[in-house]
C-alpha positions in Angstrom: 83.2 -55.4 -64.6 82.4 -53.5 -61.4 84.9 -51.1 -60.0 85.6 -51.4 -56.2 87.1 -49.0 -53.8 89.0 -51.6 -51.7 91.8 -49.4 -50.5 90.1 -47.9 -47.4 88.5 -51.3 -46.6 91.7 -53.2 -46.8 93.7 -50.6 -44.9 91.2 -50.8 -42.0 91.2 -54.6 -42.1 94.0 -56.1 -40.1 95.0 -59.6 -41.2 94.6 -62.0 -38.4 92.2 -59.7 -36.6 90.7 -61.4 -33.6 87.2 -60.3 -34.4 84.7 -60.5 -37.2 85.9 -57.1 -38.4 87.8 -58.9 -41.1 84.5 -59.4 -42.9 84.3 -55.6 -43.5 86.3 -56.0 -46.7 83.1 -57.6 -48.2 81.2 -54.3 -48.1 82.8 -52.7 -51.2 81.6 -55.8 -53.1 78.0 -55.5 -51.8 77.5 -51.8 -52.3 77.2 -51.9 -56.1 74.0 -54.0 -55.5 72.2 -51.7 -53.0 68.8 -52.2 -54.7 69.0 -56.0 -54.4 70.2 -55.7 -50.9 67.4 -53.3 -50.1 64.8 -55.5 -51.6 66.2 -58.4 -49.5 66.0 -56.3 -46.3 62.4 -55.3 -47.1 61.4 -58.9 -47.6 63.3 -59.8 -44.4 61.5 -57.2 -42.3 58.2 -58.1 -43.9 58.5 -61.8 -43.1 59.6 -61.0 -39.5 56.5 -58.8 -38.9 54.2 -61.4 -40.4 55.7 -64.1 -38.2 55.2 -61.9 -35.1 51.6 -61.2 -36.1 50.9 -64.9 -36.2 51.5 -65.0 -32.5 48.6 -62.6 -32.0 46.5 -64.8 -34.3 47.2 -67.8 -32.0 46.1 -65.7 -29.0 42.9 -64.7 -30.8 42.3 -68.3 -31.9 42.4 -69.7 -28.3 40.7 -66.9 -26.4 38.1 -65.9 -29.0 37.6 -69.3 -30.6 38.3 -72.2 -28.1 37.6 -70.5 -24.8 34.6 -68.4 -26.0 33.2 -71.4 -27.8 32.4 -69.3 -31.0 32.6 -71.2 -34.3 32.4 -68.0 -36.2 35.4 -66.5 -34.3 37.3 -69.8 -34.6 36.8 -69.8 -38.4 37.9 -66.1 -38.6 41.0 -66.8 -36.6 42.0 -69.8 -38.7 41.5 -67.9 -41.9 43.6 -65.0 -40.5 46.5 -67.4 -39.6 46.3 -69.0 -43.1 46.5 -65.6 -44.8 49.4 -64.5 -42.7 51.1 -67.8 -43.5 50.6 -67.2 -47.2 52.1 -63.7 -46.9 55.0 -65.1 -44.9 55.7 -67.7 -47.7 55.7 -65.0 -50.4 58.1 -62.8 -48.2 60.3 -65.8 -47.6 60.5 -66.5 -51.4 61.6 -62.9 -52.1 64.1 -62.9 -49.3 65.6 -66.2 -50.4 65.9 -65.2 -54.0 67.4 -61.7 -53.5 69.9 -62.9 -50.8 71.0 -66.0 -52.8 71.4 -63.9 -55.9 73.5 -61.4 -53.9 75.7 -64.2 -52.6 76.3 -65.6 -56.1 77.1 -62.2 -57.6 79.4 -61.0 -54.8 81.3 -64.3 -54.8 81.9 -64.0 -58.5 83.0 -60.4 -58.1 85.4 -61.3 -55.3 86.9 -64.2 -57.2 87.4 -61.9 -60.3 89.0 -59.1 -58.1 91.4 -61.6 -56.4 92.4 -63.1 -59.8 92.9 -59.6 -61.3 95.1 -58.7 -58.4 97.1 -61.9 -58.8 97.9 -61.0 -62.4 99.7 -57.9 -61.2 101.9 -59.5 -58.6 105.6 -60.0 -59.2 106.9 -63.5 -60.1 108.9 -63.8 -56.9 105.6 -63.9 -55.0 104.7 -67.2 -56.8 108.1 -68.6 -56.0 107.5 -68.3 -52.3 103.8 -69.2 -52.3 102.5 -72.6 -53.4 100.2 -72.6 -56.4 97.7 -75.0 -54.8 97.5 -72.7 -51.7 96.7 -69.7 -54.0 94.1 -71.7 -55.9 92.5 -72.8 -52.6 92.0 -69.2 -51.6 90.6 -68.3 -55.1 88.1 -71.1 -55.2 87.3 -72.7 -51.7 87.5 -69.5 -49.7 85.4 -67.5 -52.1 82.8 -70.3 -52.2 82.6 -70.3 -48.4 82.0 -66.5 -48.5 79.2 -67.2 -51.0 77.3 -69.4 -48.6 77.9 -66.9 -45.8 76.5 -63.9 -47.9 73.8 -65.9 -49.6 72.5 -67.7 -46.5 74.2 -67.1 -43.1 74.0 -63.3 -43.2 70.3 -63.6 -44.1 69.7 -66.0 -41.2 71.7 -63.8 -38.8 69.6 -60.7 -39.8 66.3 -62.5 -39.6 67.2 -63.9 -36.2 68.3 -60.6 -34.8 65.0 -59.1 -36.0 63.1 -62.0 -34.6 64.9 -61.8 -31.3 64.2 -58.0 -30.9 60.6 -58.4 -32.1 59.8 -61.5 -29.9 61.2 -59.7 -26.8 59.0 -56.7 -27.4 55.9 -58.9 -28.0 56.7 -61.0 -24.9 57.2 -57.8 -22.9 53.8 -56.5 -24.1 52.2 -59.9 -23.4 53.6 -60.5 -19.9 56.4 -58.6 -18.3 56.9 -61.2 -15.5 57.6 -64.1 -17.8 59.8 -61.9 -20.0 62.1 -61.1 -17.0 62.5 -64.9 -16.4 63.6 -65.4 -20.0 66.0 -62.4 -19.9 67.7 -63.9 -16.8 68.9 -66.8 -19.0 70.4 -64.6 -21.7 73.9 -64.1 -20.1 74.1 -67.9 -19.6 73.4 -68.3 -23.3 76.0 -65.8 -24.4 78.9 -67.3 -22.4 79.3 -70.5 -24.5 78.9 -68.4 -27.7 81.8 -66.1 -26.8 84.0 -68.8 -25.3 83.6 -71.5 -28.1 83.3 -69.0 -30.9 87.0 -68.0 -30.7 88.0 -71.6 -30.7 85.9 -72.3 -33.7 87.4 -69.4 -35.7 91.0 -70.5 -35.0 90.2 -74.1 -36.0 88.4 -72.8 -39.1 91.5 -71.1 -40.2 93.6 -74.2 -39.6 91.1 -76.3 -41.4 91.2 -74.2 -44.5 95.0 -74.2 -44.5 95.1 -78.0 -44.3 92.5 -78.3 -47.1 94.8 -76.1 -49.2 97.7 -78.3 -48.4 95.8 -81.3 -49.6 95.0 -79.6 -52.9 98.6 -78.4 -53.4 100.0 -81.9 -52.8 97.5 -83.5 -55.2 98.1 -80.9 -57.9 101.9 -81.4 -57.8 101.6 -85.2 -58.1 99.1 -85.1 -60.9 101.3 -82.6 -62.7 104.3 -85.0 -62.5 102.2 -88.2 -62.9 104.5 -89.6 -65.6 107.6 -89.3 -63.2 105.6 -90.8 -60.3 104.6 -93.8 -62.5 108.0 -94.2 -64.2 109.7 -94.5 -60.7 106.8 -96.8 -59.5 106.1 -94.5 -56.5 102.3 -94.7 -56.7 102.0 -96.5 -53.3 104.3 -94.2 -51.6 102.5 -91.1 -52.9 99.2 -92.6 -51.9 100.4 -93.0 -48.4 101.8 -89.5 -48.2 98.6 -88.1 -49.5 96.6 -90.1 -46.9 98.7 -88.4 -44.2 97.8 -85.0 -45.6 94.1 -86.0 -45.9 94.0 -87.3 -42.3 95.7 -84.2 -40.9 93.0 -82.1 -42.6 90.3 -84.4 -41.3 91.7 -84.2 -37.7 91.5 -80.4 -37.7 88.1 -80.4 -39.4 86.9 -83.0 -36.7 88.0 -80.7 -33.9 86.3 -77.7 -35.5 83.0 -79.7 -35.9 83.2 -80.9 -32.3 83.6 -77.3 -31.0 80.6 -76.2 -33.1 78.5 -79.1 -31.9 79.3 -78.4 -28.3 78.4 -74.7 -28.8 75.0 -75.5 -30.5 74.1 -78.2 -27.9 74.9 -75.9 -25.0 72.8 -73.0 -26.4 69.8 -75.3 -27.1 70.0 -76.8 -23.7 70.0 -73.4 -21.9 67.3 -71.9 -24.2 64.8 -74.6 -23.8 65.5 -75.0 -20.1 64.6 -71.3 -19.8 61.4 -71.9 -21.9 60.4 -74.9 -19.7 60.7 -72.9 -16.5 58.7 -70.1 -18.1 55.9 -72.5 -19.2 55.7 -73.9 -15.7 55.4 -70.5 -14.1 53.0 -69.3 -16.8 50.8 -72.5 -16.4 50.6 -71.8 -12.7 49.4 -68.2 -13.4 46.7 -69.6 -15.8 45.5 -71.9 -13.1 45.3 -69.0 -10.7 43.4 -67.0 -13.2 46.1 -64.4 -13.5 46.8 -65.1 -17.1 44.5 -66.3 -20.0 45.2 -69.4 -22.0 45.6 -67.4 -25.2 48.2 -65.1 -23.7 50.1 -68.1 -22.4 50.0 -69.7 -25.9 51.1 -66.5 -27.6 53.9 -66.1 -25.0 55.1 -69.7 -25.6 54.9 -69.1 -29.4 57.1 -66.0 -29.0 59.5 -67.8 -26.6 59.9 -70.6 -29.1 60.6 -68.1 -31.9 63.1 -66.4 -29.6 64.8 -69.6 -28.7 65.0 -70.6 -32.3 66.5 -67.2 -33.2 69.1 -67.5 -30.4 70.0 -71.1 -31.5 70.3 -69.9 -35.1 72.5 -67.0 -34.1 74.8 -69.4 -32.2 75.1 -71.6 -35.2 75.5 -68.7 -37.7 78.1 -67.2 -35.4 80.2 -70.4 -35.9 79.8 -69.9 -39.7 80.8 -66.3 -39.5 83.9 -67.3 -37.5 84.7 -69.7 -40.4 84.0 -67.0 -43.0 86.3 -64.6 -41.0 89.1 -67.2 -41.6 88.4 -67.3 -45.3 88.2 -63.5 -45.4 91.6 -63.3 -43.7 93.2 -65.5 -46.4 91.6 -63.4 -49.2 92.6 -60.1 -47.6 96.2 -61.4 -47.3 96.2 -61.8 -51.1 94.6 -58.5 -51.8 97.0 -56.7 -49.5 100.0 -58.1 -51.4 101.8 -55.3 -53.2 103.6 -55.9 -56.4 107.4 -55.1 -56.3 107.2 -54.2 -60.0 105.2 -51.0 -60.8 105.1 -48.2 -63.3 106.4 -44.7 -62.6 104.2 -42.2 -60.8 104.2 -39.8 -63.7 103.7 -42.5 -66.3 105.5 -43.0 -69.6 104.7 -44.8 -72.8 107.2 -47.4 -74.2 105.1 -47.7 -77.3 106.7 -44.4 -78.4 110.0 -46.2 -78.7 111.0 -46.5 -82.4 113.0 -49.3 -84.0 116.0 -47.0 -84.2 115.8 -46.3 -80.5 115.6 -50.0 -79.6 119.0 -49.8 -78.0 119.6 -51.8 -74.8 122.2 -50.9 -72.3 123.1 -52.6 -69.0 124.9 -50.2 -66.7 126.8 -51.9 -63.7 123.7 -54.0 -63.2 123.6 -56.1 -60.0 120.8 -58.4 -58.9 120.0 -61.2 -56.3 116.8 -63.2 -56.2 114.6 -62.4 -53.2 114.7 -66.0 -52.2 118.6 -66.0 -52.3 119.7 -62.5 -51.3 123.1 -63.6 -50.3 124.0 -65.1 -53.7 124.2 -62.5 -56.5 122.8 -63.8 -59.8 124.2 -60.8 -61.7 127.2 -58.7 -60.6 128.6 -55.5 -62.1 127.2 -56.4 -65.6 127.6 -53.7 -68.2 126.7 -54.2 -71.9 125.7 -51.9 -74.7 123.6 -53.5 -77.5 123.0 -51.4 -80.6 119.7 -51.3 -82.4 119.2 -54.3 -84.7 122.2 -56.1 -83.2 122.1 -59.8 -82.4 123.9 -60.7 -79.1 124.3 -64.3 -77.8 124.7 -65.1 -74.2 126.8 -68.3 -73.4 128.1 -69.8 -70.2 127.7 -72.7 -67.8 124.4 -73.3 -66.0 123.8 -70.7 -63.3 125.9 -68.1 -65.1 123.0 -65.6 -65.1 121.8 -65.8 -68.7 118.1 -66.4 -68.0 118.2 -63.8 -65.2 119.2 -61.1 -67.7 116.0 -62.0 -69.7 113.9 -61.7 -66.6 115.4 -58.3 -65.8 114.8 -57.1 -69.3 111.1 -58.0 -69.1 110.9 -56.4 -65.6 109.9 -59.6 -63.9 112.4 -58.2 -61.4 114.3 -54.9 -61.0 118.0 -54.8 -60.4 119.2 -53.8 -57.0 122.3 -52.1 -58.3 122.9 -50.1 -61.5 120.2 -49.8 -64.3 119.0 -51.1 -67.6 118.2 -48.7 -70.3 116.0 -48.9 -73.3 117.0 -46.1 -75.6 118.0 -43.4 -73.1 115.5 -44.3 -70.4 115.6 -46.6 -67.4 113.3 -49.6 -67.7 111.8 -48.6 -64.4 110.4 -45.5 -66.0 108.1 -47.6 -68.2 104.8 -49.2 -67.4 105.6 -53.0 -67.2 102.8 -54.1 -69.4 103.6 -51.6 -72.1 107.3 -52.4 -71.9 106.7 -56.1 -72.4 104.6 -55.4 -75.5 107.9 -54.4 -77.2 109.4 -57.8 -76.6 108.7 -61.4 -77.6 110.2 -64.4 -75.8 110.6 -67.8 -77.3 111.5 -69.9 -74.2 113.4 -73.2 -74.0 110.2 -74.9 -72.6 107.3 -73.3 -74.3 104.1 -72.4 -72.3 101.0 -73.6 -74.1 97.5 -73.2 -72.9 94.6 -75.8 -72.7 92.9 -74.4 -75.8 93.1 -74.7 -79.6 96.0 -73.8 -82.0 94.3 -70.5 -82.9 94.3 -69.3 -79.3 97.9 -70.4 -78.6 99.4 -68.6 -81.6 97.1 -65.6 -81.4 98.2 -65.1 -77.8 101.0 -63.0 -79.3 98.5 -60.7 -81.0 94.9 -61.2 -79.8 93.4 -59.1 -82.7 95.2 -61.0 -85.5 93.2 -62.3 -88.4 93.1 -66.0 -89.3 95.3 -65.3 -92.3 97.9 -63.6 -90.1 98.0 -66.6 -87.7 98.4 -69.0 -90.6 101.2 -66.9 -92.2 103.0 -66.9 -88.8 102.6 -70.7 -88.5 104.0 -71.1 -92.0 106.9 -68.9 -91.2 107.6 -71.0 -88.2 107.3 -74.2 -90.2 104.4 -75.2 -88.0 101.5 -75.1 -90.6 102.3 -78.6 -92.0 102.0 -80.5 -88.7 99.1 -78.3 -87.6 97.0 -79.3 -90.6 97.7 -83.0 -89.7 96.1 -82.6 -86.3 92.5 -84.0 -86.0 90.8 -80.6 -86.3 93.7 -78.6 -87.7 93.9 -75.2 -86.2 90.8 -75.9 -84.2 92.5 -78.8 -82.4 92.8 -78.5 -78.6 96.3 -79.1 -77.4 95.5 -80.5 -73.9 97.0 -79.5 -70.6 100.2 -77.6 -71.2 100.2 -78.8 -74.9 100.6 -82.4 -73.8 99.2 -83.7 -77.2 102.3 -82.1 -79.1 105.9 -83.2 -79.3 108.6 -81.0 -77.8 109.6 -79.7 -81.3 106.0 -79.0 -82.2 105.4 -77.0 -79.0 108.5 -75.0 -79.8 107.3 -74.1 -83.3 104.0 -73.0 -82.0 105.9 -70.7 -79.6 108.0 -69.4 -82.4 104.8 -68.7 -84.5 103.4 -66.8 -81.5 106.5 -64.6 -81.4 106.5 -64.0 -85.2 102.9 -63.0 -85.0 103.6 -60.5 -82.2 106.2 -58.8 -84.5 108.2 -57.3 -81.6 111.0 -54.7 -81.6 113.1 -56.8 -79.2 113.4 -60.6 -79.6 114.5 -62.9 -76.8 115.4 -66.4 -77.8 116.1 -68.9 -75.0 117.6 -71.9 -76.8 114.6 -71.6 -79.2 115.5 -74.6 -81.4 116.7 -77.0 -78.7 113.8 -79.4 -79.2 114.0 -79.5 -83.0 115.4 -82.2 -85.2 118.1 -81.2 -87.6 115.8 -80.6 -90.6 113.3 -78.5 -88.6 116.1 -76.6 -86.8 117.5 -75.6 -90.2 114.0 -74.4 -91.4 113.2 -72.6 -88.2 116.7 -71.0 -88.1 115.9 -69.5 -91.5 112.5 -68.2 -90.2 114.3 -66.7 -87.1 116.9 -65.1 -89.3 114.2 -63.3 -91.2 112.4 -62.4 -88.0 115.7 -61.0 -86.5 116.2 -58.5 -89.3 116.0 -54.9 -87.9 115.4 -56.1 -84.5 117.5 -56.1 -81.3 117.9 -59.8 -80.5 119.3 -61.6 -77.5 119.9 -65.2 -77.7 120.6 -67.7 -74.9 122.6 -70.5 -76.4 123.8 -73.8 -74.9 124.7 -75.2 -78.4 127.4 -72.9 -79.8 126.7 -74.1 -83.3 123.4 -72.1 -83.3 125.1 -68.7 -82.7 128.2 -68.7 -84.9 126.7 -65.9 -86.9 125.8 -63.7 -84.0 127.1 -60.1 -84.1 128.6 -60.5 -80.7 128.8 -63.3 -78.1 129.0 -62.6 -74.4 130.5 -65.2 -72.2 129.1 -65.2 -68.6 130.3 -67.0 -65.5 128.8 -66.7 -62.0 126.8 -63.6 -63.0 129.7 -61.7 -64.5 130.8 -61.0 -68.0 134.2 -62.6 -68.5 134.6 -62.2 -72.3 133.0 -60.6 -75.4 133.6 -60.9 -79.1 132.8 -63.0 -82.1 133.2 -66.8 -82.2 136.6 -66.6 -83.8 137.9 -63.9 -81.4 136.6 -65.8 -78.3 138.3 -69.0 -79.5 141.6 -67.1 -79.2 141.0 -65.0 -76.1 138.5 -66.8 -73.7 139.6 -70.0 -71.9 136.1 -70.7 -70.8 134.7 -70.3 -74.4 137.4 -72.5 -75.6 136.6 -75.2 -73.2 132.9 -75.0 -74.0 133.5 -75.1 -77.8 136.0 -77.9 -77.4 133.5 -80.1 -75.4 130.6 -79.4 -77.8 132.4 -79.7 -81.1 134.5 -82.7 -80.1 131.4 -84.4 -78.8 129.6 -83.5 -82.0 132.3 -84.9 -84.2 132.5 -88.1 -82.1 128.8 -88.7 -82.4 129.0 -88.0 -86.2 131.8 -90.7 -86.5 129.7 -93.1 -84.5 126.7 -92.4 -86.7 
């Protein structure tokens, strides 16, 4: 993986810059491949020089061959042109290969750099930015830059060289006709500058609309069962059609502006060439100019007009690329709100004995809801090896405490200590290596069983993975899968039941062997028999580990060392099950509802 010095480039690149300067951020990705770039430039200059030399061959062909009536000179001129054409083909091959390779390589590196940066961003960024929009930037925008680097830049450089070269050759051939051509240059530049800005603005809008289409489609596909169960296929089809048509409308306007730009440039360029040919033809008839000189001049004029037309078209592409670059720069400029200390510290040094957790007057509000505190004045001291359960109604702040412990967020008031040190003094990645989370809704990947369990410990052996699966009572159902541990689980583990997913997640946590265990209703999706077995596995796993348990079913936490009752982000009671039944009205109400409902269901059963 290449290392890139993006800081200076990104700092000097203003998002929504009105010029093509936004594309400067590409330079750090290109510089590691200077040799390839140099080879491409050499091939580019070589083909440009050969092309210009062909014009002199045309002049020699007409004056020394046709006009002089010499067969020998004619053959020599034709052979010269054929040789130059072969050299131009070889140069074009080299240019195309090196530039295309560079485009592919740089695109891959940009995509990797953007993805790596996304992995470092805080979770709240993904709460306020749509997943489909981010994926569009990661895929569509980088692919657009690939075509720009691998094609448009090459065409632009070649056209610039040809424009300068042809002007020099035209000036050498006939200064009078060259002056006529130059008079038309300002007229050609006006539409380029005027329409170029419009094209760029519409390009940005077009890319945003395409991203909206992808976001909408992704959400519907993700929830396809809900859509079909409510028979909303027709409605969603109509809503998607609206998104598609909006994207098409912006795209059509962008294409219209580009078409007008190209048509205007071509009209002005060839009008200037026509005027030049008429004046040059008059000079030939007067004997002031040879036929070969006029032919060479027309050849260079056509090359120049082609170069100008190409530049006008490429300018539109570059404007579009600038829109893509803006969107990527926005991602790369995002700073994570969660970072390690400047001096650095290593949580891996924390021993089991020091795995004490302490909340000190902790207060926190989510960035998306700053006016509604999720946790207020929360203080709690959890001793090493102690199991603490968190109970309370929905929205009480239980899951928020888990997110604060893993430093997905940092508290705005107070502190959280691990041992004697503030969590903010640890590197987030190393801190999280001390913890394992078993969530209520397990996250499984589109891969095989080996990968999903080994996610907790990438270097684990097969025997260790199997042992963890057995401890989580998952080995039996895994072996019944079509390919056993080699079976792919589908998108988000869709091929497994809820209880099977949860046992895979528990096996992953067992394999990680953490110092701190976080259980978020870890047995909620299990039947009674599986729950009993997994509870036994978790009891063994919890030994000598600091454990926090989020529980909605109080029957699963009766043996916890301490139960914390939360309500609206505050601790309202603390104690054992028996103590809380006597001292906490909220806990009493929760227990009464659950145990009475459970007895009622048992009687009905």
